[in-house]
Each structure stands twice: as C-alpha cells, then as structure tokens.
C-alpha positions in Angstrom: -57.0 14.3 38.6 -58.1 17.8 39.1 -56.3 20.3 36.9 -55.6 23.8 38.1 -54.0 26.7 36.3 -51.2 28.3 38.3 -51.9 31.6 40.0 -49.9 33.5 37.3 -52.1 32.2 34.5 -55.2 34.3 33.5 -57.9 32.9 31.3 -60.5 34.5 29.0 -63.3 32.9 27.0 -63.5 33.9 23.3 -65.7 32.9 20.5 -62.9 30.6 19.3 -62.1 28.9 22.6 -60.1 29.9 25.7 -57.0 32.2 25.8 -54.4 31.7 28.5 -52.0 34.4 29.5 -48.8 33.4 31.4 -48.2 36.6 33.3 -44.7 35.6 34.2 -43.6 35.5 30.5 -46.3 37.5 28.7 -46.9 34.5 26.5 -50.4 33.7 25.2 -51.9 30.3 24.5 -55.1 29.6 22.7 -57.1 26.5 23.4 -59.3 25.4 20.5 -62.7 23.8 21.4 -61.1 20.4 21.8 -58.4 21.7 24.1 -61.0 23.6 26.0 -63.1 20.5 26.5 -60.1 18.5 27.8 -59.2 21.3 30.3 -62.7 21.8 31.5 -63.2 18.1 32.0 -60.0 17.9 34.1 -60.8 21.1 36.0 -64.2 19.7 36.9 -62.5 16.7 38.5 -62.5 14.2 35.7 -59.5 12.1 34.9 -57.7 11.6 31.6 -60.1 8.8 30.7 -63.0 11.1 31.1 -61.4 13.7 28.9 -60.8 11.1 26.2 -64.4 9.9 26.5 -65.6 13.5 26.2 -63.6 14.1 23.0 -64.8 10.9 21.4 -68.4 11.7 22.2 -68.4 15.3 21.2 -66.1 15.3 18.2 -66.6 11.7 16.9 -62.8 10.9 16.7 -61.3 7.6 17.5 -60.2 6.7 21.0 -56.5 6.4 20.1 -56.4 9.8 18.6 -58.2 11.3 21.5 -55.8 9.7 24.0 -52.8 11.1 22.0 -54.4 14.6 22.0 -55.1 14.6 25.7 -51.6 13.4 26.6 -50.0 16.0 24.2 -52.0 18.9 25.6 -51.2 18.0 29.2 -47.5 17.5 28.4 -47.4 20.9 26.7 -49.3 22.7 29.5 -47.0 21.1 32.2 -43.9 21.9 30.2 -44.9 25.5 30.0 -45.6 25.6 33.7 -49.2 26.7 33.2 -50.9 23.9 35.3 -50.4 22.1 38.6 
C-alpha cells in the first residue's frame, strides 16, 4: 500500500517531526516521530505490517500497541481527507 498525500496537502519537516497543512481548510497537523515513521514507511511503498515492524524496531514498543497506533493514524488521516 503506497500512501500519498492529496495535492492540497503541503508538508514541512521540523525538528519535532512533520507538519501537514490542509490548504483547503487551513488546518495544520503535526506528526510526531512515530507518526512520521509510519507515514514515511507507507509512502516508500511499505504496507501496514512494515510500518508496525518499523515502530517496534525503532521505539521498542509491543506489536499490539504498534498495530493500534498505525490503524489509528491511518484512520485519522483518511477521515481528514489528507491521504489517498
């Protein structure tokens, strides 16, 4: 599953993670380092399982928690219309 931000979404890297701007609504979203890792993994062509594995490896959290976090982030990004 390759994740892509919609054309109306701008991104900027900061020292705290990635900031997303929905140009249609003017709303900002900030991805912390875990969210940024999930999004980057999916944008690079990885699937949800790869994103979970990346979280477990980098942040030493348990797999169940990582799966919940990946699903929640994707649900929120889709609900906001930020990704396709």
